[in-house]
N, C-alpha and C positions, 0 to 999 in steps of 0.2 A: 519483323523478326518472328521466327517460329522455332519450335523445338528441334526441327531438322537442321536449321542453321546453327543453333547452339551446339548440337552434337557434331556438326561438321568441323568446327574449330576447337571446341572444348573436348579434345580427344581423350583426355583422362577423366572426363566427366566430373570436374570439380563442382559443378552446379548441383549435382545430386547430393553431395555432402552438405552443401548449404541448405538444401531443401530439408535436411534432417537435423539442422542445428538445434531446434527446440528439444527434440527427443534426446539428442546427444547431451544437451545441458542437463536435462532432468535425470537421465540415467547416470551421468557423472556425479551429480550432487547426491543422488540416492544410492550410489554404489557402496559396496561393502569395503570401505577404506577405514583403516584404523586412525581415529583422531588422536591428537596429542596435545598436551598442555605444557607450554613453556612458561616458566615463572621468572619474575624479576627482569622483565624486558623493558628497556627504555629506548631502544633503537632497533629499527627493522631495515634490512637491506634486501632488496629484490635484485637478483642478478639474472640477466638473460639478454639474448640478442634477437633482433628481428621480431617475428611473431611471439616468441617467448618473452622478449623485452616489453612488448605491449601489455602483457599481463601485469608487470610491475608498474607501468604507467597508470593502469586502471586502479590498482590498490593505492598508489600514491594519491590519486584524486579522491578516492573514497575516504582515506584516512587523514586528509588534509585538515579537517576540522577537529581532529582528536589531539591529545597531548603526546601522541607517539611520534617520535622523530623518524621520518622515512626517507631513505635514499633509493634511487634506482640506478644500478650500475650497468652500463652497456659498454663493456670494455674489460681490461685486465686488472684494474687496480681498485682495491677497497678503499673507502674513505679512512683517513687517519683516526677518526673518532670511534672506530669499532673497538669493542672489547668483549669480555666474557658475558656482558649483559646485552649484547647485540644478537638478534636473530637474523641469520642469513638464509634467505629462501632462494635456492638456485633452481632455475627452470631451463630445461633444454629438451625440445621435442625429440631430437635424434639421440640425445645423450652424449654427443660427440663434439659439442660446440667448444672450440679451443678457448675462447675468452671465459666462458662460464666455468669450465674445468679449472682454469687458473684461479678464479675467484673462490671456487670450492676449496682448493688446496690452501689458499691463503687463509681462509676462514678457519680451516681445521688447525693450521699452525698457530693461529692467534687464540684458539680455544673458544671461538664463538659458539653459540647455539646454532645448529644447522639442521635444515631439512631440504631434501632435493626431490625434484619431480622430473621424470623423463620416461621415455618408452623403452629404456634399456641403455645399451651402448656403454661407453667408458665410464659414464657417470654412475651407472649401477655397479660396475666392478669396483670403482673407487670407494663408494659408500659401503659396500659389503666388506671390503678389505679393512676399512677404518671404523666400522661399526657406527656409521652415520645414518640418521633417520632418512628413509627413502620411501617414496611412493611411486608405483608404476602407473602411468597414464596411457589410456588407449590412443593410438595414433590413427588419425583419419586423413588419408589422401596426401597431405602436406602439412608442414608446421603452421602455415597461416590458416588453412582450413580446419585445423585441429583446435582452433581458438576456444570454442565452448567446452571441449573436452578438458583442456588444461585449466581454464578459468574456474569451472565448477568443481573440478577435482580438488583444486587448492581450497576453494570455499568449503567443500565437504570436510576436508581435514583440519582447516585452520580458522573457520569462521568464529569459533569461540575465542581463540587467541587474538584474532584481529577485531573482535567485538563488532562483528557485522550481523545484524538481525536476520534470523532465519526467514521471517516474513518478507524482508526486502529481497532476499535471494529468490524465494518462490514467486514473488511478484514479478521479478525480472524475467523468469522463465515463462510465466503466463503471458507477459507482454510479447515475448518472442513468438509464442504460439499464435497470438492474435495477429501480429504484424506480418507473419509469414504469408497469410492469405493475400496480402497486398503486393508482395514483392517477389514471390517465388516463380519458378518456371512454368507454373500452370496459369499465370496471369500475365501474359505478354501483350497487355493492352495499354492504352493511354492512362489508365488508372493506377499504373505501377510507378511509384515515385522513383525507384531505383533505375528503372529503364528510362524514364524521362530525363533524369540527370545524366545518365550515360550518353544519351543522344545529344545533350546540350554541350558536353565536354568535347570540343573539337580542336581546342588549342591547349596551351599549358595552363592548368588550373592553379590558382593561389587560394589556399584555404585559410580563411580568417576564423579565429576561435577565441572564446573567453578562457581564462585560466582554468576553470573547472572542467573544461572539455578538451584540455590539451591532449589527453590520451586518445580521444576520438580523431582529432586532426592529424596527429602523427601517424596513427594507424592508417588513416585514409591516404595520406601521402605515400606511405610505404606500400600499401596494397595496390595503388595505381601504378607505382613503379614496377612492382613485381608482376602483376597480372596484365596490365595494359601496356607495360613497357614504355611508359611516357614519363617525361619530367613533370614534377609537381613540387609546389612550394607550400609551406605552412608558416603562418605568422600570427602571433598574439595580437588581437585587435587593439588593445590599449597601447602596447609598445609600438605597434605599427603607425599609430597616429603621431608618433614622435620621429619617425624616419621613413618607413616604407611607403607611406601615402604619397610622398613627393614623387615617387616613380611614375605615378599616374599623370604627371604633367606632360609626359611624352606618350604618344600612341604606341601600343604594343599588342602582341597576340596573347597576352595573359588574360585569363578569365576568372574573376573573383567568385568564390563560393563562401557564403556566410553561414557558419554553423552556430546556431543559437540555442540556448537552453530556455525552457519555459519559465524558469525562475531565476534567470540571470540577475545579478545585483543591479540595483537601480542605476548606478553610475555606468555599468556596462550597457544597459538598455538605452541609456541616453547616447552612448558612443555609437551604438548600432544606428540610431536615428540620424546622427550627424553624418556617419559614413554613407548611409543610403541617400541622404540629401546630396552629398558631394558627388556620388556616382550618377544620380539622376541629372544633376545640373550639368555634368560633363559628358552626359550620354554614354556612360560606361555600363554595359549590360552585366548584370550579376544574377546569381541564383541563391536562394535561401533554403536551408535545411533546419527545421526547428524540432527540438526534442519533444518526446511525449511528456505527460505528467508522471509523477512518481518519484521514487528514490533516485539518488545519484547513480546507483548501480543500474537501475532500469533504464535511465536516460542514456547512459554510456553504451550499454550492451545493445540497446535498440538502435541507436545511431550507427554503431559499428556494423550491425546486420544490414541496415539500409545501404551503407556506403561500400561495404565489401561486395554486396551483390551488384552495386553500380559498376564496380571495377570489372566484374566478370562480364556484364553486358557490354561495357565499353570495349573490352578486348574482342568480343564477338563482332561488334559493329565495325571494328578496324581489322577484322579477319586475322586475329592473333590468338594463338593457343595460350591461355592464361597460365598453364602449369609450368612449363620449362623455365628455369632461371639459369641460363648458361653462364652468364657473367659471374653470378655468385659461385657457381661450381668452379669457374676458372680461378677465382681468388682462393677458394678452399683447397684446390689442388696444389697451389703454391705454398700453402701453410703446412703441408704434411712434412 
């Protein structure tokens, strides 16, 4: 693969946005956004679909060890537990996501605390009309490619409310900058882990993950579906040992990818050991992706960078333009 091959199939040049992810992250976190302090919060709901929903998954993972109750809503209905002490964070790259607009309206009627993030659209109009806190986010290429713009704008505005340390945020950006040298379009060699994984994925991947890296696995599944246009499966490694592992008793064209954290819980590490033993004994080829050291934010964002780039390379290897999502457009056209 060379840069000419990438540009032959990546006609909208998605890869160039990914090459700039670290700069976009830093600029978004340091941009002149007005921060806000919500008080008396005992419940946070993140609402969003697709790439915007992935932002909620990440915050759910980061906040999982705090006393704050967190829900991620990917749909039309708020949990029955929301009230005036609930903070609803609505995220829509386009600002026109039907499901997220419905959640925004429900939260307003219930009198929740609300803040919305989008690049304009109907969400901006609704927030201006109803005097709801709103922050504009710069849109890059596509909702999924705008990931760092949205994540770090939310962190810019709400890191104090969410009690996420500034040093952890800056660490995650620094790690993005360091890892870019390994995976970006200037290093199309065998030392590029994203490219190597992309070459390895020739059939349907099943992505095994520990609970703390749920956000990474779901994002990887979704991005393979959107960019590579292939089927992909994601399963919790612990739960899968009670059901999914039985599927390996028959031969198939599924290829397992094991996403592991450097500091996985000791019981999870033991489960990885058992699974790998099982795969080796049954001659099932698998691939491993292991996180960097650092905060949970650094681990998640770095893994997403590696795996998102893998999906772009995989699309190029299969002569597929990663940008168009005609099937999603078909569905949206019927929702109008």
